[in-house]
Each structure stands twice: as structure tokens, then as C-alpha cells.
N, C-alpha and C positions, 0 to 999 in steps of 0.2 A: 728669885724673882718671877713673877707672873708674867708669862709673856704672850704674844699673839701667837706661836706654835706650838705653846704647851696648851693654850685653850682649843686650839684645833684639834690637837691629839686626844683630849678629854672628850670633847663634842663627838668626834669619830668613835672613840671609844663606846660611848651612849648610843650613840646610833647603830653601831654593831651588836651592842648587848640589846637592845629592842630589838633589832632586826631577827636575831637569833631567839628571843622569845617570841616573837611574832611567828616563825617559822615553825618552831616547837608546837605552838597552837593550831597552826594551820594543818599541820602532819595530823595532829591529835583529830582535830574537827573532819579530816579527811578519812581516818581509819573509821571514824564513828559512821561519818555517812556512808563508807563502803558497808559496814555491819547491818545498818539500817536497811541499805538496797539491798543486801543479801536475805535480810530476814523477809523484806517483801516480796522479794522472787520467790521465796521458799514456800511464801502463803499462798500465792498466786499459783504456782505450781500443784500445791495440795489440793487448792480448791479447783483447777482445771483437772485434776484426778479425781477428784468426788464427781466432779460432772458428768465426765468420760464413764465411771461407775456406774451412775445413776440412767444415763443413757444407755448404756449396753444391756443393765437390767431390764429396762422398758422393753428394748429390743426383743430379748429372749420372752419377756413376757407376752410381746405380740406374736413372736414364732410360736410358742407353745400355743397360744390359741388358735392359730391359726391350722397347725399340725392336728389338734386333737378334735376340734370342730370339724373339718375337712373330712379324717379319716374315721372319725364315729360316723359321721352323717352316710358316710359310705357304707360302712359296716350295718347300720341300721335299716338302709334301703334293701341292702342284699339278704340279711336277715329276713325281712319282711317277706321278701320275695320267694325267698326260699320254704318259709313257713307255709305260702299259700299253695305252690305246687309239689310239697314234700311227696304227697301221697300219687299225685296224679302224673308229676313229671319228675321221676326222682332224679335223672340225669341233670336238668336245669337247676334243682336243687342241690344237688351236689357242687355244680359249676358256681353256684352264688355263695355257698358255703366256702368254698375255697377261696373266693374272692374277698369274704369276710375275713379269713387268716391272712391272707397277703396283706391287705388294710391294716391288720392289728400289727404284723410284724414289722411294716414300714412305720407306724406310728412310735413302735417302741424303740427302733433305731435311731429315728431321728430325735426321739425324746432322749436318748440317751447321749446323743451327740451334744444337744442344745444344754442339757443338765450338766453336762461335763464342764461347760464354761463356767459354771458357778464353783466350782473346786478345783484346786490343783490337783496335779497327778500325783500317785502315792509317792513317787519318789522326789517331791518337793517341787518339781519343776511347774511354773505357772501357767506355760501354755500345754493347753490339753492337745493330745493325739488326736490328729483328725483323720478318718481313715473314710468317712463317708461324704460325697461331695454335696456343696450347697443345692438347694432348688435354685433353678435357673432355667431361661427359655431354651436352653440345648435339651432338657428333660421335659418339655412341655408334651412330647406325643405319648410321653408313659401317663401323665395326667388325663389326656383326650381321651386315652383309651380307657381308662378307668371310668371315667363319667360316662362315655358311651355304652361300656358294657353294664353299668347302673341303671342306664334307661334314658338318657337325655344324648340324641344326637347331636353331635358338634362339629361345624366345619370350619376350617382354620384357613384364614388369610394371610400373605406376606406380602407386605408393600414395601418397595425398596431394596435396599442390598443389604442382608442380614451382617452384621460384624460384632466382634467383641465388646460387650459392654462394661464398666466398671461393676465389680461384685454386688455393690449396695443396690445399683438402680437395676441388676439383673433380677436379684432375688426379690426387688420388690413388684417386678412387672410379673414374675411368675405368680406373686402373693395374691393380684390384683385379678389375675384370671382364675385362680384355684377359687378365691372367695366368691366371685362373680357366678362361675359353674357350679359351685356348692351349693350357693342360695337359689340359684334357679333349678338344681336337682330337689332341693327339700321343699320349695314353696311352689315350685310352677306346676303346671297340670299338664302334662305332655308338653308338644310341642319341640321345638328345637333351639339350638344356640350357635351364635356365630362369634367366632372370635377372630378379632384385626388385629396384626402387630406390624406396625409402619415404621421405618426406618428413614428419617429424614437426616440432612447435613447437621441439624443443630438440635433436632428434638428425637425423642422415641414416642410414639402413642400406641396407646393400648385401648381398643374396644371390645365389649362384651356385650352382647344383644341375645336377648331370649325372647321367643315369640308366644310364650305363654301369658298366663296371667300375672300381675306384678308380683314379684319374688317377696314383696312385704305385707301385700294387702289381699293374697289369693286368698280363694274360699277356704283353705286349711290353715291361715296363719291370722293372727291377731294384726289390725290395723297398726301402722306406725308412720309416722312423719316419713319423707324421702330421705334416704341416707342415717337413718338413726341406729340402725345394727353397730353393736360394738365393733363387729370385723370391719365394716365400711367406714366407721368412724378410725378405726389404726389405719386404714389404708389411707385416709386421708391424711393424717398424721405422718407417714411414711412418706408420701410423695411430697409434702411440705418440706421435708427436710432437704430433700433435692430441689426446691425452687419451683417445683411444679404445680400443675392443676388437676384437680380432681371433682368429678362430677358425677353425682348416681341418682337416678331417679326413674319414675315411671314413663313408659312410652304411651303418645296418646292411642296408637292402634293395639295397646296392651302388650304385656311382657315389661322389661325392665332394660335399662340401659347404663352400663357402667364404665366410663371414660376418664383416662388419666393422659397428660402429657408432660414429659420429663425431660429438661434440657440436658443436653450431652455437652456441653461446651461450656458448663458452669465451672468456675475455678473451685 
């Protein structure tokens, strides 16, 4: 005989069965969602890794350009000077050729360091051994000495209290000075240069002035728009990475000015 209690029991069983099916389905959907999320996260990680690799390759390309252009320019200038005084001033010619040899050795050392970033060590480690320090403002005096020896007097001014910088900003500041002085040496006609490094609470400011003709439109170089050189374009990109400002232009009184401001408090 069918009773109310029996009906309630049947209904309860039906509800329990439906809840069980719904729970199983919910768990399956949850597992599928977890797998989908894991796949998406993996794809994002792969994409981020590829982006990081591309950025690192671009950085290495810029470093290689800076190293080769700077040191080879010094070598050309010194070799030309040695050729001119080889018979009349043999000691000066020997010193100039010694500078060529030093610049060549420095170039090879830095090239080996940077090219090592493109391939793992022989033992299979991904991180290459780093025995040479990265360019930084702490090594600025060596750069100034080489430029001065090559024929361009340089005055250096430090404003504010010097302090440790993030490695990327440190290298960027060094490269700005290196590129500007190299251009002044290659394209300038005599004169001198002035380097100013200013440390403020929130910014690092770097300025390089040279008093000769424009480094891009001087008497020995073809005319180009302001800041059109590949090196200067590379510097502009480097500074932009850190949210900074970069400006390179002719000076009204002659010569050239390269100026950069890089934030130091950017997260």
C-alpha cells in the first residue's frame, strides 16, 4: 500500500541520486577547468619566456654594437695617428699602437663575455661563467682616459652623492657616455667634451657636451637628422625601457649635446 512515508522516501532517493549526479558533473567540470587553466598558464609562461629571450637578444645586439663601434673607432684613430708620426716620433707611434692593442684585447674580452650569453656552458649549465665586470659608472675613469689619450680632452663633473645603481641603469648610463664620446671623437674637429653625471633623489641625469662641430654633420661626416645614428637610436630604446627621457641634438653654439634622465624609483 502506497503511503505518504513511502512517497517521501522515494522522493528523497531521487533527490539524492540527482544531487550525486550533479556533484559528479560539477567535479568533472572543475577538473576540466583546472586543466584548461593550467594549459593557459603554461602558454602564458612560454610566451613570456619567448619575449624575455627576444629582449635579451636585442640587448646583446645593442651591447655588441656599442662595444665594437667604440673600440674599433679608438683603434682606427690610434692607428691613423701612429701612421702619421711613425717616422718622426717613433715613441709616440709605439704608444698609439699599444693603445690599439689594448683596445683590441678589451673588445675580444667583452665579445667573449656577451657571446657566451648566447650558448650554454660545455657542462650543460645554462648560466655562463662571468669573469669580467659589466660596464658601469664605476669604470668611467678608464673610458675617459682612453678617449683623452685618443685626442679628445674630457672634463667629468659629478653632482649629488654617488650611490649604487640598478645594474641595467648603470650599464645604460655608461653606454650613453661611451657612445656620445665616441661620436665626438669620430666626427668632432678638435675641441673638448664635458660629461656630467647628476644623482638626485629620484633620477639619474647624464649629459655629454662637445664643443666642436656637430658630431653628425661635421665637415668629415654626411648630414643626418638629429639623433638618427643607430647608436643613438639604441640608446633611446635603452632609456625608454626604464621610463626615462633621452635627447640628442646639435648645440646652437656648435658641437653636440646628449642628455638622458632615468627614474631611480620606478618599480
